[in-house]
LUMTOR-761765 format. One record per atom (N, C-alpha, C): residue in one letter; x, y, z. Coordinates in steps of 0.1 Angstrom, whole numbers, padded with zeros to 4 digits, always signed. Each point is the difference from the previous one (the first is absolute). Layout:
N
aXYZ ...
This chain:
323
x-0348+0019+0014 x+0009-0008-0009 x+0013+0005-0003 x-0001+0016+0000 x+0012+0008-0004 x+0010+0000+0011 x-0006-0001+0012 x+0007+0001+0013 x+0009-0014+0002 x-0008-0010-0004 x+0008-0014+0003 x+0009-0001-0010 x-0001+0006-0012 x+0010-0003-0012 x+0014+0009+0005 x-0004+0010+0004 x+0013+0011+0005 x+0009-0008+0011 x-0008-0006+0009 x+0007-0007+0011 x+0006-0012-0004 x-0003-0004-0012 x+0010-0012-0006 x+0015+0006-0002 x+0001+0012-0006 x+0014+0005-0001 x+0006+0003+0012 x-0008+0006+0008 x+0008+0004+0013 x+0005-0013+0008 x-0008-0011-0001 x+0005-0012+0007 x+0011-0007-0007 x+0001+0003-0011 x+0012-0005-0009 x+0015+0001+0007 x+0008-0010+0005 x+0010+0001+0008 x+0010-0009-0009 x+0011+0005-0007 x+0010-0007-0008 x+0012+0002+0007 x+0009-0012+0002 x+0013+0003+0003 x+0009+0006-0010 x+0011+0008+0004 x+0008+0007-0010 x+0006-0011-0010 x+0003+0006-0011 x+0005-0009-0012 x+0017+0001+0002 x+0005-0012+0003 x+0016+0000+0002 x+0005-0010-0012 x+0006+0006-0009 x+0006-0007-0011 x+0011-0011+0002 x-0002-0010-0007 x+0010-0009+0003 x+0013+0005-0002 x+0011-0005+0009 x+0013+0006+0002 x+0007+0001-0014 x+0000-0012-0008 x+0007+0000-0012 x-0007+0007-0013 x-0013+0003+0004 x-0007+0008-0011 x-0006+0012+0005 x+0009+0010+0002 x-0002+0012+0005 x+0000+0011-0011 x-0009+0009-0001 x-0001+0010-0010 x-0011-0003-0010 x-0005+0012-0007 x-0011-0003-0009 x+0004-0009-0012 x+0012+0002-0006 x+0003-0009-0011 x+0000-0015+0004 x+0007-0002+0010 x+0001-0016+0004 x-0013-0005+0005 x-0012+0007+0006 x-0009-0005+0003 x-0009-0002-0012 x+0001+0007-0010 x-0008-0001-0012 x+0008-0010-0010 x+0013-0001+0001 x+0005-0011-0008 x-0001-0016+0004 x-0001+0002+0011 x-0002-0015+0008 x-0012-0007-0004 x-0010+0009-0005 x-0013-0007-0006 x+0003-0009-0014 x+0013+0005-0006 x+0003-0010-0011 x+0012-0008+0004 x+0008+0004+0008 x+0011-0008+0003 x-0002-0011+0011 x-0009+0002+0009 x-0006-0011+0008 x-0013+0002+0002 x-0010-0004-0011 x-0012+0004+0001 x-0008-0009+0010 x-0007+0006+0009 x-0009-0007+0010 x-0007-0012-0006 x-0002-0012+0008 x-0007-0011-0005 x-0013+0000+0003 x-0009-0007-0006 x-0015+0001+0003 x-0004-0016+0000 x-0012-0004+0006 x-0005-0012+0000 x-0013+0001-0009 x-0003+0007-0008 x-0011+0003-0007 x-0008-0012-0006 x+0010-0010-0004 x-0005-0011-0006 x-0007-0009+0009 x-0001+0002+0013 x-0008-0008+0009 x-0016+0005+0000 x-0002+0010-0007 x-0013+0004-0001 x-0003+0001-0014 x-0008-0009-0007 x-0001+0002-0016 x-0008+0012-0002 x+0002+0008-0011 x-0007+0010-0005 x-0012-0002-0009 x-0008+0009+0000 x-0014-0001-0008 x-0001+0013-0009 x+0000-0002-0013 x+0000+0011-0009 x-0013+0009-0001 x+0000+0013+0002 x-0010+0009-0002 x+0001+0009-0013 x-0010+0004-0006 x+0001+0011-0010 x-0010+0011+0002 x+0006+0013+0000 x-0008+0010+0003 x-0001+0010-0014 x-0013+0004-0003 x-0001+0007-0014 x+0001+0016+0004 x+0009+0007-0007 x+0000+0014+0004 x-0013+0008-0004 x-0003+0010+0006 x-0012+0005-0002 x+0001+0013-0009 x+0012+0002-0008 x+0001+0011-0008 x-0005-0002-0013 x-0006-0011-0004 x-0006-0003-0013 x+0012-0006-0010 x+0013-0003+0006 x+0010-0004-0008 x+0000-0015-0003 x-0008-0006+0007 x+0000-0015+0000 x+0013-0007+0005 x+0009+0009+0007 x+0011-0007+0006 x-0005-0006+0013 x+0009-0011+0003 x-0005-0008+0012 x+0013-0002+0009 x-0001+0001+0013 x+0010-0001+0010 x+0000-0016+0006 x+0011-0005+0002 x+0003-0013+0004 x+0003+0000+0015 x-0005-0007+0008 x+0006-0002+0014 x-0002-0014+0004 x+0008-0003+0013 x+0001-0014+0004 x-0005+0001+0015 x-0009-0009+0003 x-0005-0002+0015 x+0006-0010+0005 x+0002+0001+0012 x+0006-0011+0011 x-0008+0000+0012 x-0003-0012+0004 x-0008+0000+0013 x+0008-0009+0009 x-0002+0005+0013 x+0011-0006+0012 x-0007-0013+0001 x+0008-0008+0008 x-0004-0014+0004 x-0013-0001+0010 x-0002+0012+0008 x-0010+0001+0009 x-0006+0015+0002 x-0009+0002-0011 x-0005+0013+0000 x-0007+0005+0012 x+0000+0010+0002 x-0008+0006+0013 x-0007+0014-0005 x-0002+0008+0010 x-0008+0014-0002 x+0012+0010-0005 x+0008-0004-0009 x+0010+0010-0004 x-0001+0005-0013 x+0004+0014-0002 x-0001+0007-0013 x+0006-0006-0011 x-0003+0001-0011 x+0008-0004-0013 x+0011+0012-0001 x+0012-0004-0003 x+0010+0009-0002 x+0004-0001-0016 x-0001+0014-0005 x+0002+0002-0013 x+0015+0005-0003 x+0010-0007-0008 x+0014+0004-0002 x+0001+0006-0012 x+0004+0013-0003 x+0002+0005-0012 x+0016+0005-0003 x+0005-0007-0009 x+0013+0001-0004 x+0007+0011-0005 x+0012+0003-0002 x+0007+0013-0005 x+0003-0001-0014 x+0008+0010-0005 x+0004+0003-0013 x+0007-0014-0006 x-0001-0003-0013 x+0005-0014-0004 x-0003-0012+0008 x-0009+0000+0008 x-0005-0010+0009 x-0010-0009-0004 x-0005-0009+0008 x-0011-0007-0003 x-0004-0007+0014 x-0010-0009-0003 x-0003-0009+0012 x+0011-0009+0006 x+0010-0002-0010 x+0012-0008+0006 x+0014+0009+0004 x-0004+0011+0003 x+0011+0008+0005 x+0002-0005+0013 x+0014+0000+0004 x+0002-0008+0012 x-0006+0006+0013 x-0003+0014+0001 x-0005+0007+0010 x-0015-0005+0001 x-0007-0002-0012 x-0012-0005+0004 x-0002-0015+0003 x+0009-0008-0005 x+0000-0014+0003 x+0003-0001+0015 x+0011+0008+0004 x+0003-0002+0015 x-0012+0005+0011 x-0004+0011-0004 x-0011+0006+0009 x-0012-0010+0001 x-0004-0005-0014 x-0011-0011-0001 x+0003-0012+0009 x+0012-0004-0002 x+0003-0011+0008 x-0002+0001+0015 x+0004+0011+0005 x+0002+0002+0014 x-0015+0004+0005 x-0007+0006-0009 x-0015+0004+0003 x-0009-0013+0001 x+0004-0010-0009 x-0008-0011+0000 x+0003-0008+0012 x+0011-0001+0003 x+0006-0006+0013 x-0007+0004+0011 x-0003+0013-0001 x-0008+0008+0013 x-0014-0001-0001 x-0006-0007-0010 x-0014-0005-0002 x-0007+0012-0008 x+0004+0010-0007 x-0006+0008-0009 x-0002-0004-0015 x-0011+0000-0006 x-0001-0001-0015 x+0007+0010-0006 x+0006-0003-0011 x+0010+0008-0008 x-0005+0001-0015 x-0001+0012-0006 x-0002+0003-0014 x+0013+0007-0005 x+0008-0007-0011 x+0010+0007-0006 x-0005+0006-0015 x+0001+0012+0001 x-0007+0006-0012 x+0011+0004-0011 x-0001-0003-0011 x+0007+0005-0012 x-0004+0014-0006 x+0006+0010+0002 x-0004+0013-0009 x-0002-0003-0013 x-0007+0010-0005 x-0006-0001-0014 x+0013-0004-0010 x+0000-0012-0006 x+0010-0002-0011 x+0011-0005+0007 x+0002-0003+0014 x+0011-0008+0007 x-0002-0015-0001 x+0014-0005+0000 x+0000-0013+0004 x-0008-0010-0008 x-0006-0009+0005 x-0010-0007-0008 x-0012+0007-0006 x-0002+0013+0003 x-0012+0007-0004 x+0005+0007-0015 x+0012-0001-0004 x+0005+0005-0013 x-0008-0002-0013 x-0006-0013-0001 x-0008-0003-0010 x-0014+0004+0002 x-0004+0006+0011 x-0012+0004+0003 x-0006+0013-0003 x+0012+0009-0002 x-0003+0015+0000 x+0007+0006-0013 x-0005+0008-0004 x+0005+0011-0011 x+0009+0008+0007 x-0006+0007+0011 x+0006+0009+0006 x+0011-0005+0012 x+0006+0010+0008 x+0009-0004+0009 x-0001+0009+0013 x+0004-0005+0011 x-0001+0006+0011 x+0010+0013+0000 x-0003+0011+0010 x+0009+0010+0001 x-0002+0003+0015 x+0007+0010+0006 x+0000+0004+0014 x-0013+0007+0005 x-0007+0007-0010 x-0013+0005+0005 x-0012-0008-0004 x+0002-0013-0004 x-0013-0007-0005 x-0009-0005+0013 x-0003+0007+0007 x-0009-0002+0012 x-0014-0006-0004 x-0006+0004-0010 x-0012-0006-0006 x-0001-0015+0000 x+0011-0006-0004 x+0002-0015+0002 x+0000-0006+0014 x+0005+0007+0009 x-0001-0005+0013 x-0013+0002+0005 x-0008+0010-0004 x-0015+0002+0004 x-0008-0011-0006 x+0003-0004-0012 x-0009-0010-0008 x+0003-0014+0007 x+0012-0003+0004 x+0002-0012+0005 x-0005-0003+0016 x+0001+0011+0006 x-0007+0001+0014 x-0014-0003+0000 x-0007+0008-0011 x-0014-0001-0001 x-0004-0012-0003 x+0007-0009-0011 x-0005-0012-0005 x+0004-0011+0007 x+0009+0000+0009 x+0005-0013+0009 x-0014-0006+0004 x+0001-0012-0001 x-0013-0009+0004 x-0004+0005+0015 x-0012+0003+0002 x-0005+0005+0014 x+0005-0010+0011 x-0002-0013-0003 x+0003-0012+0008 x+0014+0002+0006 x+0010+0006-0009 x+0014+0000+0002 x+0001+0011+0009 x-0006+0012-0002 x+0003+0011+0008 x-0011+0003+0011 x-0006-0010+0005 x-0011-0001+0009 x+0008+0007+0014 x+0012-0003+0003 x+0006+0005+0012 x+0009+0013-0004 x-0001+0004-0011 x+0007+0011-0004 x+0013-0002-0009 x+0006+0012-0004 x+0011-0002-0009 x+0010+0009+0006 x+0012-0002+0000 x+0012+0008+0004 x+0009+0000-0014 x+0004+0012-0004 x+0008-0001-0013 x+0015+0004+0005 x+0011-0005-0007 x+0012-0001+0003 x+0008+0005-0015 x+0005+0012-0001 x+0007+0005-0012 x+0013+0002+0002 x+0009-0006-0009 x+0015+0000+0000 x+0005+0008-0012 x+0011+0009+0005 x+0005+0009-0010 x-0011+0010-0009 x-0001-0003-0013 x-0010+0005-0011 x-0013-0004+0006 x-0002-0011+0004 x-0013-0005+0006 x-0005+0007+0013 x+0010+0005+0006 x-0003+0010+0011 x-0005+0011-0003 x+0004+0007-0009 x-0006+0014-0005 x-0013-0003-0006 x-0001-0010-0009 x-0014-0003-0004 x-0011-0001+0010 x+0003-0007+0011 x-0008-0002+0011 x-0004+0012+0007 x+0011+0008+0003 x-0002+0011+0007 x-0007+0011-0009 x-0001+0000-0012 x-0007+0009-0009 x-0015-0004+0003 x-0002-0013-0002 x-0014-0005+0000 x-0005+0004+0013 x+0006-0001+0011 x-0006+0002+0013 x-0003+0014+0002 x+0009+0009-0005 x-0001+0014+0000 x-0013+0005-0008 x-0003-0007-0013 x-0010+0004-0008 x-0015-0008+0006 x+0002-0010+0006 x-0011-0007+0004 x-0008+0006+0014 x+0012+0005+0007 x-0004+0006+0013 x-0008-0010+0009 x-0013+0004+0004 x-0008-0009+0009 x-0007-0011-0007 x+0001-0001-0012 x-0005-0010-0009 x+0010-0010-0003 x+0011+0001+0004 x+0011-0012-0001 x-0005-0011+0007 x-0001-0010-0007 x-0005-0012+0007 x+0010-0010+0004 x+0009+0004+0009 x+0010-0006+0008 x+0000+0001+0014 x+0004-0009+0009 x+0001+0002+0014 x+0013+0008+0001 x+0011-0003-0006 x+0011+0008+0002 x+0011-0002-0013 x+0013+0007+0002 x+0008-0002-0012 x+0014+0003+0004 x+0009-0005-0006 x+0014+0001+0002 x+0007+0004-0012 x+0008+0009-0001 x+0008+0004-0010 x+0015-0002+0004 x+0008-0006-0009 x+0013-0002+0002 x+0010+0005-0012 x+0009+0007+0004 x+0007+0009-0009 x-0007+0005-0013 x-0008+0008+0002 x-0008+0006-0011 x+0006+0011-0005 x+0000+0002-0013 x+0008+0012-0007 x-0013+0011+0001 x-0003+0006+0011 x-0012+0010+0001 x+0003+0014-0009 x+0012+0000-0004 x+0003+0012-0008 x+0009-0005-0013 x-0009-0002-0010 x+0006-0006-0011 x+0011+0006-0008 x-0003+0014-0001 x+0013+0008-0006 x+0012-0001+0008 x+0001+0003+0012 x+0011-0002+0009 x+0006-0013-0001 x-0010-0012+0000 x+0006-0011-0001 x+0006-0004-0015 x-0005+0006-0010 x+0006-0003-0011 x+0015+0007-0003 x-0002+0012+0006 x+0014+0008-0001 x+0012-0008+0009 x-0005-0005+0012 x+0009-0009+0009 x+0004-0012-0009 x-0008-0008-0003 x+0004-0013-0007 x+0008+0001-0012 x+0000+0011-0010 x+0007+0004-0010 x+0013+0005+0005 x+0003+0004+0011 x+0012+0006+0004 x+0012-0010-0002 x+0012+0006-0001 x+0012-0007-0003 x+0003-0011+0011 x-0002+0003+0012 x+0003-0010+0010 x-0011-0011-0001 x-0012+0000-0007 x-0008-0010+0000 x+0000-0007-0013 x+0009+0000-0008 x+0000-0004-0013 x-0001-0014-0001 x+0006-0009+0009 x-0003-0014+0000 x-0014-0003+0001 x-0007+0006+0012 x-0013-0003+0003 x-0009+0004-0013 x+0004+0013-0006 x-0010+0004-0012 x+0001-0010-0011 x+0013-0004-0003 x+0002-0011-0011 x-0011-0012+0004 x+0002-0004+0011 x-0010-0011+0004 x-0014+0001-0003 x-0004+0013+0005 x-0015+0003-0003 x-0004+0001-0016 x+0012+0008-0006 x-0004+0000-0014 x-0001-0013-0007 x+0009-0010+0004 x+0000-0014-0005 x-0013-0006+0003 x-0006+0000+0011 x-0014-0004+0003 x-0010+0006-0008 x+0000+0013-0001 x-0010+0007-0011 x+0001-0005-0015 x+0011-0002-0004 x+0002-0006-0013 x-0007-0015-0002 x+0004-0007+0012 x-0008-0012+0000 x-0014+0000+0000 x-0006+0008+0008 x-0015+0002+0001 x-0004+0005-0014 x+0006+0008-0006 x-0008+0008-0012 x+0007-0004-0013 x+0011-0009+0001 x+0007-0006-0014 x+0003+0012-0010 x-0003-0001-0012 x+0004+0008-0011 x-0003+0015+0003 x-0010+0002+0005 x-0003+0015+0004 x+0008+0006+0007 x+0008-0005+0009 x+0008+0006+0009 x+0016-0005-0002 x+0002-0005-0011 x+0014-0007-0003 x+0011+0012-0001 x-0003+0013-0003 x+0010+0008-0001 x-0001+0011+0011 x-0007-0002+0011 x-0003+0010+0008 x+0011-0001+0010 x+0006+0012+0005 x+0011+0001+0006 x-0001+0004+0016 x-0011+0008+0001 x-0001+0005+0015 x-0015-0002+0004 x-0003+0000+0013 x-0012-0001+0005 x-0009+0011-0004 x+0005+0012+0001 x-0006+0013-0007 x-0006+0001-0014 x+0009-0008-0007 x-0001-0002-0015 x-0011-0009-0002 x+0001-0011+0009 x-0012-0010-0001 x-0014+0007+0003 x+0000+0009+0010 x-0012+0005+0005 x-0004+0011-0012 x+0010+0007-0006 x-0005+0010-0009 x-0004-0008-0014 x+0006-0008-0003 x-0004-0007-0013 x-0011-0012+0001 x+0000-0005+0011 x-0011-0012+0000 x-0011+0001+0013 x+0003+0004+0011 x-0008+0001+0012 x-0009+0011-0005 x+0005+0011-0003 x-0009+0013-0001 x-0010-0001-0011 x+0006-0001-0012 x-0011-0002-0013 x-0010-0010+0003 x+0005-0010+0004 x-0012-0012+0002 x-0010+0003+0010 x+0002+0008+0009 x-0009+0003+0010 x-0005+0012+0001 x+0000+0009-0011 x-0006+0012-0001 x+0007+0010+0007 x+0013+0001+0005 x+0009+0009+0004 x+0007+0008-0010 x+0002+0012+0002 x+0007+0011-0011 x+0014-0007+0000 x+0007-0002+0011 x+0014-0003+0001 x+0003-0007+0014 x+0012-0004+0002 x+0003-0007+0013 x-0002+0012+0011 x+0004+0011-0001 x-0004+0009+0011 x-0015+0000+0003 x-0007+0000-0008 x-0015+0000+0005 x-0004-0013+0005 x+0005-0012-0007 x-0002-0015+0008 x+0005+0002+0013 x+0012+0006+0003 x+0004-0001+0014 x-0007+0010+0009 x-0005+0012-0004 x-0008+0008+0008 x-0014-0005+0002 x-0005-0007-0010 x-0015-0006+0003 x+0001-0013+0008 x+0010-0008+0000 x+0000-0012+0007 x+0007-0002+0013 x+0008+0011+0003 x+0007-0003+0012 x-0010+0004+0012 x+0001-0011+0012 x-0007-0001+0009 x+0002+0012+0010 x+0011+0004+0001 x+0004+0010+0012 x-0011+0012+0001 x-0004+0005-0011 x-0005+0013+0003 x-0014-0003+0002 x-0006-0012+0000 x-0014-0006+0001 x-0003-0004+0014 x+0011-0003+0009 x-0002-0009+0010 x-0011+0005+0011 x-0002+0013+0000 x-0011+0005+0010 x-0014-0006-0002 x-0002-0007-0013 x-0012-0005-0002 x-0003-0016+0008 x+0011-0007+0005 x-0001-0012+0002 x-0009+0000+0014 x-0008-0010-0001 x-0009-0003+0013 x-0002-0014+0005 x+0013-0007-0002 x-0001-0015+0003 x+0015+0000+0009 x-0001-0006+0011 x+0013-0002+0006 x+0011-0006-0009 x+0009+0008-0001 x+0013-0003-0010 x+0014+0002+0007 x+0005-0011+0000 x+0014-0001+0004 x+0010+0003-0012 x+0007+0009+0001 x+0010+0005-0010 x+0017-0003+0002 x+0006-0010-0004 x+0013-0002+0004 x+0009+0003-0013 x+0011+0007+0004 x+0012+0005-0008 x+0012+0001+0005 x+0011-0004-0003 x+0014+0003+0004 x+0006+0013-0003 x+0006+0005+0008 x+0007+0014-0001 x+0010-0003-0012 x+0006-0011+0000 x+0014-0001-0008 x-0006-0008-0013 x-0012+0000-0005 x-0006-0007-0011 x+0008+0007-0013 x+0009-0008-0007 x+0006+0005-0010 x-0007+0005-0013 x-0013-0004-0001 x-0007+0003-0011 x-0010+0011+0001 x-0005+0000+0013 x-0012+0011+0003 x+0006+0010+0011 x+0003+0012-0005 x+0006+0010+0010 x-0010+0001+0014 x+0008+0001+0012 x-0010+0000+0011 x-0004+0015+0001 x+0004+0008-0008 x-0008+0013+0000 x-0013+0002-0003 x-0004-0013-0010 x-0013+0001-0003 x-0011-0001+0010 x+0004-0007+0010 x-0005-0003+0013 x-0001+0010+0010 x+0010+0008+0000 x+0003+0012+0008 x-0009+0011-0006 x-0004-0001-0010 x-0008+0012-0005 x-0016-0002+0002 x-0003-0011+0005 x-0016-0004+0003 x-0002+0005+0015 x-0011+0006+0005 x-0003+0003+0012 x-0008-0012+0006 x+0007-0010+0004 x-0006-0014+0006 x-0008+0004+0010 x+0002+0009+0010 x-0006+0001+0011 x-0016+0007-0003 x-0001+0006-0011 x-0015+0006-0003 x-0009-0012-0003 x+0004-0012-0002 x-0010-0010-0002 x+0004-0011+0009 x-0010-0003+0009 x+0001-0009+0011 x-0003-0015-0006 x-0004-0001-0012 x-0001-0014-0006 x+0013-0007-0005 x+0010+0012+0000 x+0013-0004-0005 x+0009-0003+0009 x+0008-0010+0002 x+0012-0001+0007 x+0013-0002-0006 x+0009+0006+0000 x+0013-0001-0008 x+0010-0006+0010 x+0006-0012-0005 x+0013-0005+0008 x+0012+0005-0010 x+0008+0005+0002 x+0012+0004-0007 x+0013-0004+0007 x+0005-0012+0001 x+0013-0005+0006 x+0011+0007-0009 x+0010+0002+0009 x+0012+0004-0007 x+0006-0007-0012 x-0002-0014+0002 x+0005-0009-0011 x-0011-0009-0003 x+0003-0008-0011 x-0007-0011-0006 x-0002-0001-0014 x+0007+0011-0008 x+0001-0002-0013 x-0015+0000-0009 x+0000-0005-0010 x-0012+0000-0008 x-0007-0013+0000 x-0010+0000+0006 x-0007-0014+0004 x+0009-0010+0006 x+0009+0005+0008 x+0009-0009+0008 x-0005-0003+0011 x+0007+0007+0011 x-0004-0002+0012 x+0004-0014+0006 x+0012-0003-0002 x+0006-0013+0005 x+0006+0002+0014 x-0004-0005+0011 x+0001+0004+0012 x+0006-0010+0009 x+0007+0005+0011 x+0007-0011+0012 x-0012-0006+0005 x+0002-0013+0001 x-0010-0007+0008 x-0011-0004-0006 x-0001+0003-0013 x-0013-0003-0008 x-0001-0009-0010 x-0008-0010-0003 x-0001-0010-0009 x-0007+0003-0011 x-0004+0015-0002 x-0009+0005-0009 x+0005+0015+0000 x-0004+0006-0011 x+0004+0015-0003 x-0009+0006+0013 x+0006+0012+0005 x-0005+0008+0011 x-0016+0005-0005 x-0002+0003-0012 x-0013+0005-0005 x-0011-0012+0002 x+0004-0013-0002 x-0009-0009+0002 x-0004-0003+0014 x+0008+0001+0010 x-0003+0002+0014 x-0008+0011+0000 x+0002+0011-0002 x-0007+0011+0001 x-0015+0000-0003 x-0001-0006-0014 x-0014-0002-0004 x-0007-0010+0007 x+0007-0011+0005 x-0008-0010+0008 x-0006+0006+0013 x+0008+0011+0007 x-0005+0004+0011 x-0011+0010-0003 x+0003+0008-0010 x-0012+0010-0006 x-0014-0009-0002 x+0000-0012-0008 x-0011-0008-0001 x-0007-0006+0011 x+0009-0004+0010 x-0003-0006+0013 x-0012+0012+0007 x+0003+0014-0002 x-0008+0010+0005 x-0012+0001-0007 x-0003-0004-0013 x-0012+0003-0007 x-0011-0010+0001 x+0002-0012+0009 x-0011-0009-0002 x+0000-0005+0014 
C-alpha cells in the first residue's frame, strides 16, 4: 500500500503556473481575490447541514455543509478547511466546491470551531494548531459518506491545521490524500511578515476580520501578535504567543506525514515568507510533494488560459490519481 501511495506523487504532473498578464506579482495575485473574486455555481448543489461534537469535553460543536454531486460514483469525499477569519462561505471554498461537484466529487465545507455559522455553537474558537478538531471530524463523519475515502484540502491557516493533523496522526490518518494551499507553516515568521510596514493594509484587513469574529473581546486589539498574546494563548493553555507559534507551526513536524500530500505555495506570497518553506527538507519525506511556483500570491494563482485558480486544476489532477 505504501508503495502505491508514493507512486501517486511520482505520477503527478502539473503544468507550470503562468500568471495572468495584467495580474503579475504577489500583491496583484492576492488582491484579485477581492477586486475580481472568482465566481462559483455552488447554488446548483443544495447543501445539507452537519454537526460534529468536539471531543475535548467542552460541549463545543462544529458546523459543516455537505454537497452531493448529481451523479455520484466511487469518488472520495473532499473536506474543505478555510483560513483565518474565513468560513464555509469563503470564496475559495465556494469556488473549489463548485468545481469539485461539477467533476463528480461529494464535498463537505467545514467551519472551524466558532467560525461562520458555528459561532453560536461553540464557546471556544479555532486557532492554527487546533488539529484535534480535524481529527474529530474525520473520525465522526458518517461511514457511508467516507466509504470511498476522504481527501482533505486546507487553505492558508486551515492548511497549517491540516498539516499538523497529518504529522501527528502519521499512519493513523484516515485520509487518502491531502492538499495544503498557502499555509503559514511557520507562525512566528508569518506574524512578523504580516505586521511589517509594507503589509499594513493586509494586516488591517485581517484585524478587522478578527474583531468581527470576536466582538468586544478584540475591539481594542491592534496587531495579530497582540491578539495571539491576549486572546489565543491564554484561552488555549499557551504561555504566550511565542509558545503558541512554536507548538502550532507545522513546519517542524512534517517528517511525520504518512499520507500522500501535495503542498502548494507561491514564492511571492506577501503574507507568508517563502523562507519558511525553504527551511523544510522536503526530500526527506516521500509522502510530501512541494509545488513552489515563482508567483501566485496568497491563495491566488490566477493563471493564463484557466477558468479556475491554478491550485484547483492541481487538486483535480491529484484527486484523479487517488481513486
